[in-house]
C-alpha atoms as a printed R data frame, in Angstrom:
    type eleno elety resid chain resno       x       y       z
1   ATOM     1    CA   UNK     A     1  37.851 -17.900  32.224
2   ATOM     2    CA   UNK     A     2  36.405 -21.370  31.602
3   ATOM     3    CA   UNK     A     3  32.906 -19.977  32.242
4   ATOM     4    CA   UNK     A     4  33.380 -17.233  29.617
5   ATOM     5    CA   UNK     A     5  34.624 -19.733  27.037
6   ATOM     6    CA   UNK     A     6  31.646 -21.983  27.815
7   ATOM     7    CA   UNK     A     7  29.185 -19.094  27.333
8   ATOM     8    CA   UNK     A     8  30.773 -18.192  23.979
9   ATOM     9    CA   UNK     A     9  30.647 -21.834  22.823
10  ATOM    10    CA   UNK     A    10  26.933 -22.121  23.760
11  ATOM    11    CA   UNK     A    11  26.139 -18.876  21.879
12  ATOM    12    CA   UNK     A    12  27.901 -20.155  18.767
13  ATOM    13    CA   UNK     A    13  26.195 -23.556  18.850
14  ATOM    14    CA   UNK     A    14  22.678 -22.126  19.285
15  ATOM    15    CA   UNK     A    15  23.225 -18.988  17.190
16  ATOM    16    CA   UNK     A    16  24.376 -20.718  13.978
17  ATOM    17    CA   UNK     A    17  20.998 -22.373  13.141
18  ATOM    18    CA   UNK     A    18  19.221 -19.019  13.644
19  ATOM    19    CA   UNK     A    19  21.599 -17.276  11.212
20  ATOM    20    CA   UNK     A    20  21.227 -20.092   8.683
21  ATOM    21    CA   UNK     A    21  17.418 -19.683   8.681
22  ATOM    22    CA   UNK     A    22  17.431 -15.954   7.935
23  ATOM    23    CA   UNK     A    23  15.729 -14.835   4.658
24  ATOM    24    CA   UNK     A    24  18.099 -14.966   1.737
25  ATOM    25    CA   UNK     A    25  20.066 -17.936   3.142
26  ATOM    26    CA   UNK     A    26  17.678 -20.591   1.914
27  ATOM    27    CA   UNK     A    27  19.406 -21.142  -1.423
28  ATOM    28    CA   UNK     A    28  16.470 -22.905  -3.072
29  ATOM    29    CA   UNK     A    29  13.948 -21.572  -5.547
30  ATOM    30    CA   UNK     A    30  10.959 -23.297  -7.080
31  ATOM    31    CA   UNK     A    31  10.455 -23.401 -10.825
32  ATOM    32    CA   UNK     A    32   8.281 -25.403 -13.131
33  ATOM    33    CA   UNK     A    33   4.612 -25.312 -14.042
34  ATOM    34    CA   UNK     A    34   3.648 -23.824 -10.678
35  ATOM    35    CA   UNK     A    35   4.654 -20.237  -9.890
36  ATOM    36    CA   UNK     A    36   8.070 -19.870  -8.348
37  ATOM    37    CA   UNK     A    37   6.886 -18.307  -5.119
38  ATOM    38    CA   UNK     A    38   9.129 -16.832  -2.484
39  ATOM    39    CA   UNK     A    39   9.229 -13.824  -0.264
40  ATOM    40    CA   UNK     A    40  11.304 -11.019  -1.682
41  ATOM    41    CA   UNK     A    41  14.728 -10.870  -0.110
42  ATOM    42    CA   UNK     A    42  16.035  -7.486   0.950
43  ATOM    43    CA   UNK     A    43  17.307  -5.492  -2.019
44  ATOM    44    CA   UNK     A    44  20.736  -6.776  -2.920
45  ATOM    45    CA   UNK     A    45  23.363  -4.353  -4.166
46  ATOM    46    CA   UNK     A    46  25.210  -5.804  -7.147
47  ATOM    47    CA   UNK     A    47  28.708  -4.613  -7.971
48  ATOM    48    CA   UNK     A    48  28.782  -3.721 -11.693
49  ATOM    49    CA   UNK     A    49  25.193  -4.983 -11.958
50  ATOM    50    CA   UNK     A    50  22.970  -1.939 -11.399
51  ATOM    51    CA   UNK     A    51  19.989  -3.456 -13.235
52  ATOM    52    CA   UNK     A    52  18.540  -6.983 -13.174
53  ATOM    53    CA   UNK     A    53  20.802  -9.830 -12.139
54  ATOM    54    CA   UNK     A    54  18.090 -11.401  -9.972
55  ATOM    55    CA   UNK     A    55  17.063  -8.235  -8.120
56  ATOM    56    CA   UNK     A    56  13.330  -8.036  -7.334
57  ATOM    57    CA   UNK     A    57  11.871  -4.585  -6.589
58  ATOM    58    CA   UNK     A    58  10.158  -4.404  -3.209
59  ATOM    59    CA   UNK     A    59   7.254  -2.446  -4.706
60  ATOM    60    CA   UNK     A    60   5.841  -1.176  -7.982
61  ATOM    61    CA   UNK     A    61   6.069   2.410  -9.212
62  ATOM    62    CA   UNK     A    62   4.399   5.179  -7.248
63  ATOM    63    CA   UNK     A    63   1.263   6.731  -8.774
64  ATOM    64    CA   UNK     A    64   1.873   9.816 -10.872
65  ATOM    65    CA   UNK     A    65   0.467  13.175  -9.813
66  ATOM    66    CA   UNK     A    66   0.305  14.462 -13.388
67  ATOM    67    CA   UNK     A    67  -1.733  13.569 -16.471
68  ATOM    68    CA   UNK     A    68   0.058  12.396 -19.605
69  ATOM    69    CA   UNK     A    69   0.105  14.692 -22.628
70  ATOM    70    CA   UNK     A    70  -2.602  13.826 -25.171
71  ATOM    71    CA   UNK     A    71  -1.612  12.065 -28.388
72  ATOM    72    CA   UNK     A    72  -0.979  14.373 -31.344
73  ATOM    73    CA   UNK     A    73  -3.879  14.603 -33.765
74  ATOM    74    CA   UNK     A    74  -3.667  12.398 -36.793
75  ATOM    75    CA   UNK     A    75  -2.099   9.272 -35.339
76  ATOM    76    CA   UNK     A    76  -0.108   7.646 -32.564
77  ATOM    77    CA   UNK     A    77   2.592   9.547 -30.719
78  ATOM    78    CA   UNK     A    78   5.923   9.587 -32.569
79  ATOM    79    CA   UNK     A    79   8.652   7.227 -31.388
80  ATOM    80    CA   UNK     A    80  11.579   8.911 -29.764
81  ATOM    81    CA   UNK     A    81  15.062   7.495 -29.367
82  ATOM    82    CA   UNK     A    82  15.862   6.584 -25.772
83  ATOM    83    CA   UNK     A    83  19.161   7.102 -24.073
84  ATOM    84    CA   UNK     A    84  20.211   5.160 -20.931
85  ATOM    85    CA   UNK     A    85  19.714   7.206 -17.768
86  ATOM    86    CA   UNK     A    86  23.253   6.315 -16.635
87  ATOM    87    CA   UNK     A    87  26.200   4.163 -17.765
88  ATOM    88    CA   UNK     A    88  25.537   0.451 -17.482
89  ATOM    89    CA   UNK     A    89  21.751   0.835 -17.628
90  ATOM    90    CA   UNK     A    90  19.627  -0.266 -20.603
91  ATOM    91    CA   UNK     A    91  17.724   2.229 -22.725
92  ATOM    92    CA   UNK     A    92  14.517   0.229 -22.116
93  ATOM    93    CA   UNK     A    93  12.352   1.030 -19.072
94  ATOM    94    CA   UNK     A    94  13.951  -0.668 -16.067
95  ATOM    95    CA   UNK     A    95  14.254  -0.683 -12.293
96  ATOM    96    CA   UNK     A    96  17.433   0.617 -10.660
97  ATOM    97    CA   UNK     A    97  18.530  -2.197  -8.324
98  ATOM    98    CA   UNK     A    98  20.127   0.225  -5.873
99  ATOM    99    CA   UNK     A    99  17.070   2.436  -5.356
100 ATOM   100    CA   UNK     A   100  14.058   0.471  -6.706
101 ATOM   101    CA   UNK     A   101  13.273   3.517  -8.885
102 ATOM   102    CA   UNK     A   102  11.147   2.627 -11.924
103 ATOM   103    CA   UNK     A   103  13.067   4.442 -14.661
104 ATOM   104    CA   UNK     A   104  10.800   5.321 -17.600
105 ATOM   105    CA   UNK     A   105   7.512   5.197 -15.715
106 ATOM   106    CA   UNK     A   106   7.097   8.960 -15.642
107 ATOM   107    CA   UNK     A   107   4.725   9.959 -18.459
108 ATOM   108    CA   UNK     A   108   1.788  10.578 -16.118
109 ATOM   109    CA   UNK     A   109  -1.675   9.075 -15.774
110 ATOM   110    CA   UNK     A   110  -3.648   7.864 -18.795
111 ATOM   111    CA   UNK     A   111  -0.738   7.704 -21.224
112 ATOM   112    CA   UNK     A   112  -2.268   7.638 -24.747
113 ATOM   113    CA   UNK     A   113   0.228   4.887 -25.735
114 ATOM   114    CA   UNK     A   114  -1.582   2.554 -23.330
115 ATOM   115    CA   UNK     A   115  -5.185   3.560 -23.947
116 ATOM   116    CA   UNK     A   116  -7.612   0.630 -24.017
117 ATOM   117    CA   UNK     A   117 -11.201   1.037 -25.198
118 ATOM   118    CA   UNK     A   118 -12.229  -1.730 -22.780
119 ATOM   119    CA   UNK     A   119  -9.868  -1.902 -19.780
120 ATOM   120    CA   UNK     A   120  -9.961  -5.228 -17.926
121 ATOM   121    CA   UNK     A   121 -11.904  -6.752 -20.845
122 ATOM   122    CA   UNK     A   122 -10.820 -10.244 -19.738
123 ATOM   123    CA   UNK     A   123 -11.011  -9.510 -16.009
124 ATOM   124    CA   UNK     A   124  -8.263  -8.994 -13.476
125 ATOM   125    CA   UNK     A   125  -5.427 -11.482 -13.081
126 ATOM   126    CA   UNK     A   126  -6.529 -13.803 -10.233
127 ATOM   127    CA   UNK     A   127  -2.992 -14.724  -9.136
128 ATOM   128    CA   UNK     A   128  -0.600 -12.949  -6.829
129 ATOM   129    CA   UNK     A   129   0.838  -9.580  -7.818
130 ATOM   130    CA   UNK     A   130   3.920  -8.037  -6.230
131 ATOM   131    CA   UNK     A   131   7.399  -8.906  -5.047
132 ATOM   132    CA   UNK     A   132   6.433 -12.067  -3.172
133 ATOM   133    CA   UNK     A   133   5.597 -14.070  -6.327
134 ATOM   134    CA   UNK     A   134   7.940 -14.925  -9.182
135 ATOM   135    CA   UNK     A   135   6.484 -16.616 -12.261
136 ATOM   136    CA   UNK     A   136   8.405 -18.660 -14.855
137 ATOM   137    CA   UNK     A   137   7.431 -17.852 -18.452
138 ATOM   138    CA   UNK     A   138   6.107 -20.941 -20.206
139 ATOM   139    CA   UNK     A   139   6.248 -20.037 -23.886
140 ATOM   140    CA   UNK     A   140   4.730 -17.795 -26.505
141 ATOM   141    CA   UNK     A   141   5.734 -14.445 -27.942
142 ATOM   142    CA   UNK     A   142   5.236 -10.802 -27.066
143 ATOM   143    CA   UNK     A   143   1.768 -10.992 -28.709
144 ATOM   144    CA   UNK     A   144   0.609 -13.835 -26.492
145 ATOM   145    CA   UNK     A   145   2.695 -15.452 -23.776
146 ATOM   146    CA   UNK     A   146   1.854 -17.587 -20.804
147 ATOM   147    CA   UNK     A   147   2.875 -18.859 -17.426
148 ATOM   148    CA   UNK     A   148   0.972 -21.636 -15.712
149 ATOM   149    CA   UNK     A   149  -2.462 -21.473 -17.353
150 ATOM   150    CA   UNK     A   150  -2.642 -17.665 -17.682
151 ATOM   151    CA   UNK     A   151  -2.127 -15.658 -20.860
152 ATOM   152    CA   UNK     A   152  -0.926 -12.092 -21.384
153 ATOM   153    CA   UNK     A   153  -0.003  -9.769 -24.214
154 ATOM   154    CA   UNK     A   154   2.634  -7.015 -24.302
155 ATOM   155    CA   UNK     A   155   1.474  -3.502 -25.190
156 ATOM   156    CA   UNK     A   156   2.439  -2.731 -28.813
157 ATOM   157    CA   UNK     A   157   4.222   0.435 -27.633
158 ATOM   158    CA   UNK     A   158   6.575  -1.789 -25.577
159 ATOM   159    CA   UNK     A   159   7.457  -4.403 -28.230
160 ATOM   160    CA   UNK     A   160  11.026  -3.173 -28.663
161 ATOM   161    CA   UNK     A   161  11.577  -3.220 -24.895
162 ATOM   162    CA   UNK     A   162  11.187  -7.001 -24.639
163 ATOM   163    CA   UNK     A   163  13.135  -8.070 -27.749
164 ATOM   164    CA   UNK     A   164  15.725  -9.842 -25.556
165 ATOM   165    CA   UNK     A   165  13.259 -11.669 -23.280
166 ATOM   166    CA   UNK     A   166  13.346 -15.482 -23.207
167 ATOM   167    CA   UNK     A   167   9.665 -16.401 -23.432
168 ATOM   168    CA   UNK     A   168  10.114 -19.971 -22.214
169 ATOM   169    CA   UNK     A   169  12.575 -19.562 -19.332
170 ATOM   170    CA   UNK     A   170  12.696 -16.009 -17.938
171 ATOM   171    CA   UNK     A   171  11.261 -15.267 -14.511
172 ATOM   172    CA   UNK     A   172   8.920 -12.299 -14.172
173 ATOM   173    CA   UNK     A   173   7.122 -10.492 -11.375
174 ATOM   174    CA   UNK     A   174   3.818  -8.709 -11.993
175 ATOM   175    CA   UNK     A   175   3.072  -5.316 -10.451
176 ATOM   176    CA   UNK     A   176  -0.053  -3.183 -10.709
177 ATOM   177    CA   UNK     A   177   0.254  -0.195 -13.033
178 ATOM   178    CA   UNK     A   178  -1.012   2.715 -10.912
179 ATOM   179    CA   UNK     A   179  -1.396   5.074 -13.889
180 ATOM   180    CA   UNK     A   180  -2.915   3.182 -16.823
181 ATOM   181    CA   UNK     A   181  -6.184   1.239 -16.492
182 ATOM   182    CA   UNK     A   182  -6.160  -2.313 -17.824
183 ATOM   183    CA   UNK     A   183  -2.407  -2.904 -17.556
184 ATOM   184    CA   UNK     A   184   0.063  -4.692 -15.332
185 ATOM   185    CA   UNK     A   185   3.824  -4.202 -15.378
186 ATOM   186    CA   UNK     A   186   5.788  -7.392 -16.077
187 ATOM   187    CA   UNK     A   187   9.283  -7.063 -14.592
188 ATOM   188    CA   UNK     A   188  11.987  -9.375 -15.977
189 ATOM   189    CA   UNK     A   189  14.127 -10.573 -13.047
190 ATOM   190    CA   UNK     A   190  17.109 -11.489 -15.247
191 ATOM   191    CA   UNK     A   191  17.279  -8.226 -17.183
192 ATOM   192    CA   UNK     A   192  15.711  -5.722 -14.792
193 ATOM   193    CA   UNK     A   193  13.516  -4.316 -17.580
194 ATOM   194    CA   UNK     A   194   9.735  -4.133 -17.623
195 ATOM   195    CA   UNK     A   195   6.838  -3.829 -20.063
196 ATOM   196    CA   UNK     A   196   3.114  -3.133 -19.879
197 ATOM   197    CA   UNK     A   197   1.067  -6.317 -20.224
198 ATOM   198    CA   UNK     A   198  -2.654  -6.998 -20.553
199 ATOM   199    CA   UNK     A   199  -4.271 -10.063 -18.971
200 ATOM   200    CA   UNK     A   200  -5.995 -12.203 -21.639
201 ATOM   201    CA   UNK     A   201  -7.513 -14.850 -19.386
202 ATOM   202    CA   UNK     A   202  -6.769 -18.534 -18.972
203 ATOM   203    CA   UNK     A   203  -7.784 -19.920 -22.359
């Protein structure tokens, strides 16, 4: 009996530090002028918080297997009213925290709303893209915002979708847009919404 109690005590003493060092138990996060970098924790399920709330998608959207419908002749595509895909979700494009599904990224490849005459005109973003890097916005507006020393601009078609972003404090994660050349997807960690953004360089 004493031997069994001793074995249990040893397991508890040596097992606690291992549990405390598991991902997601660190409790600290870096912010400031340098990117807030951390490995993405496993997807957390939020009660009554199906979108945003600190959730970071493990991956970007999957490439589409269809081509977007061409723009109607005589101007840009008409704006259509959006309805949330389910109760508690925003009407803006967003990521479902329970499934990592990119709601609203389903128009197909080469969407005319995101056509650029010169894709990658300012080059590709040289920083890290994907769930392992969180960046703190450092000021600006939807037309030109920055983090660290890098500048971006939101696609005009997505202006309404970032009206509630805080351009000097929100954290974002960048993902590659697999369907539209010249664009990244900026995902807002607080809100769970995303917009198409173009890299403008570091000046």
